[in-house]
N, C-alpha and C positions, 0 to 999 in steps of 0.2 A: 358729584360732590356737591353741589351747588347747580348751576348751569343756568347762572343768572348774564353773563355775558356772553352776549348773543347778537347775531346781526337783523336788522331789519328789512327781511327778506322781500316787503314791496318795493323799497328802494333800493334792491341791487340790480347792477347788471347783469345777464346771465352769466356772462364769462367770470364775473366775480364768484358768485354763487356757486357755479360749479366749482372754482378753486376753494372755496371754504368746503364744501362736499367733500374733495379730492384730500383735504388736510386732513379732516375729520375722519374720514376711512382709511389715512392713512396712518394716524395716531394709533387708530382700533387695530389694525393689522401688526404694529410696531407693539403695541402691548400684548399682543397674543405673542409674538415672537421672544419678546423680553421676559414675558413673565409668565404667561401660561394663557389658557383660554380664557377660564373663570374672571380674572382680572380685565378681560375684555371690557365687562358691565362699567370698569369705573373710568371708560372716555366719558367726558364732560366738554360740555361746550367752553366752560372755562378753560381748560386745560388746552382746548382747541387753538383759544386767544391765545395762549402762550408761544403755541407753535406756530402761529401765524405772526406775530411780533418781531420773533426771533428769524422767521423767515424771509419776513419784508426788510429786515436790516441786512441780512445775510448777501454776497457777491454773488455765491452759489444760483444758479439757474435752476429751477424746479426740475424734476423729472418725475412725470406724470406717464402712469400705464393704466390699460386697459384691465380690469380683472375683476372676478366675480367677489359674491360675499356669502359668508356662511347663512345668512337671513334671505338670501336670493341667489344662489347657485346656477341660475339659466342665464341671467342677467349679467352684462360687464357692466363697468362703470368706472369713471377717471379715479384713479386712487394713487396717490405721491407718494413714491419708493421710499425708500428707509432714507435714512439721514442723521448724522447727528443729533441734529435738533430734535424728531420725530424721537428718538431714542433717548435722550434727554427728558422730553414731555412723559413718553410713554412712562419710565420710570417714577418719575414724578406724580404719574396720577395713579401709581399703585400706592406708593409710598403713602401720599396723602388718603387714599380710600383706607388703608389699613389703621390709619390714627383715627378716622372720623367712625369708624368701625368701633374703635375702641371706646371714643365717649360715647358712640351710642348704647354701649354695653354700661355705662357708668353711669346713662340718664334713664329716659324712661323705656329704651327699647332692649334690653338685659338679651332676650333669646336672640333676635336678629343682631345684634351688635355683637355677641359671642361666636354666631355661626359666622357670621361674613369676617368675623379678624380671623376665626379660624382659617378659613380659605384662603385668605389673601396672607395669611403670615410667612408662608415658603416664599412666596415671590417677593414680598417687601423684606426678608432679610439678606435675600441676592440684591435688592436693590439700597438696603443699609451698606454692606459690604462694597457696594460699585460707587458710593457718595458716603463715605464716612462722615465727614468733616461737615457737610449740609445735613444731612440726619441728625448730627448730633446738634445744631444749631435750632432745626426746626422743633425736635422733642423738648428740646430746652425753651423758646418760645412758646410753645401748646403747653407747658406746666406754669408758663407766667400768666397766656393767656388763661387756665381753669381756677388762677386763683382770683386775677382782675376781674373776672365773671361772679364773686362772690360780693366784690365792690362797689363803688357805686357810681363811677365814671362812664358812659357807654365810650366815650371819645378815645379815653386812654385803653378803654379794652380791643376798641375796632382798631386802633392805631397798631397795639401788639400785633393783631390778627395783617395787620398790613405788611409790618418787618418781615413776616413770613413771605410773603409775595415778593417783597424787596428781595431777599435774599435768594428767592428761586430766580425770579428776573435776571439779578447779576450775573449767576451762576450761570446759566441758559448762556448772555451776553457773551461772556468769557469762550465758548465753544467757538464762537464765531469767526475771532481771532481778526477783529477789525482792528486798523489805525485808530486809534483815542489816545494818543499823546497827553492831551490836556486834560481828558476824563472827564469831558462835558458831555459826552455820549451817553457814558457809563452813569455819570450824576442825571441827567434826564430820564434815563430808561428807570433807575431806581426810585426815584421820586415817584413817578408815575404808577409806577409798581406797589408802592407801599400807600399812593391814594386809591389804586382799583382794589387792593386787599380791605381800607376801609370801609371801602364802598360794599363788596362783598357781605361783608359781616354784617355791617348793618343791613343792607336787603334782606338775610336770613333772618336776624331777629325780627324785623317790621313782619316777615311773613310768616314765621311760626309764633307770631306773639298770642294769638289766641289758641293753638295747642299748646304751647308753654304753660300758658294761665291754667290750662285745665289739668295739664300733666304737674304742675309744680316744679318747672324746669325752669331753672336761672335765667332770666331774661332781664337789660336793664330798662326796661321799657314797660315793666309790668308795673313799677313806680307810679306812672302818669295812667291817666285816661284815655281811652282810644283814638278819642281826637287830639288831645297832646300828645301821644305816642308820632301819630302820624305828622304831625305840625313839624315836632322836633327830626324826625326821620326826614321828610323831604329836605329840611333843609342844610343836615347832615350832607346828604345824597347829592345834593346839589353841588356844594361846596365841593365833595370830592370828583364828581363829574369833572368841573372846571378844571381842577388841579390836572386831573391825568391830561385831557386835553390841551393844557398847554403846553403840560410837558413832551406830550406826544408828536403834539403839529412841530416841533424845533428839531424833531430828528431827520434825517436824511433816509429816507429810504430807498431799495434798489429796486422794489417788485412791490406790488398786491400792499400800496398805497391808497388805492379809492377804498377798498375791504378795509384796512384798518380806521379810514375816517367813516363809514358806515357803521361799523359797530362803537367807536368813540362817541360821536356827535348826532347818531340817530338811535341807535340802538340800547345805551345805556339810558337815557334818558324814557324812552317808549316802555322799557322793562320797569322801570321807576315806577310810571304811573299805573301800568297796568295793575302791579303787585300793592301800590298805596288805593288803589280803586277796589280792590278785593278781586281782581280779575285774573283768570289762569293764562297762563303764558301758551301762545298758540306755539303749535309743531313747526319745525322747519323742514 
């Protein structure tokens, strides 16, 4: 869907990058089992981070297997075994991809969007049946988002998208059944999810600025010159990064803490700098 929440590979230990790839591949395979083979194209770095943060907070040890991939059937590699966390992330990957396709169909990619929505609809309906309350909340929030995009406030619109990620983070956290009697962990995770959602929305808006200008798509930064948009976006993005870091730094991780640290403190700023500079994001 977006793909901005990613690790900074040169600063990762080999074991952490291996763990990241195992989570990514495990999510991809979980999408295949839960939603079908075509929806596996919905696997993203953003939803891999959702899996990572929930797994890092989980008290259950990771189970990694050596498996082959449809893209490279002759070579086996580490793949995280199926778990409730991966199943949840797989479901949400498919659901968000379906809503993203419908959004594309309504904007400047009608043919591509309609085709993708048609391909994702059967599996998305299964996900809607598995998570009816969460789906209703996401659908209503996306409706508010569509209305806000016609308004004047980029911050209010970004915050609306942040509310979607907050709901997803907290719904996933409830699967872990960790003791959180005071609600502090949920509060920190929810605030981090809200801020990360704002960050993703703003990053996508500034990244698509020139395309939206040509296509006539809604984009709050179009009211500014490019230089003004970059200055405004940089300030808002850094503020969101600091909020994500501040909240996630206070959580108690059972595992994978170094990988979370890399993405939050190095990966997010590096991606921001590349996008604002007009550079392509490197492959992982």
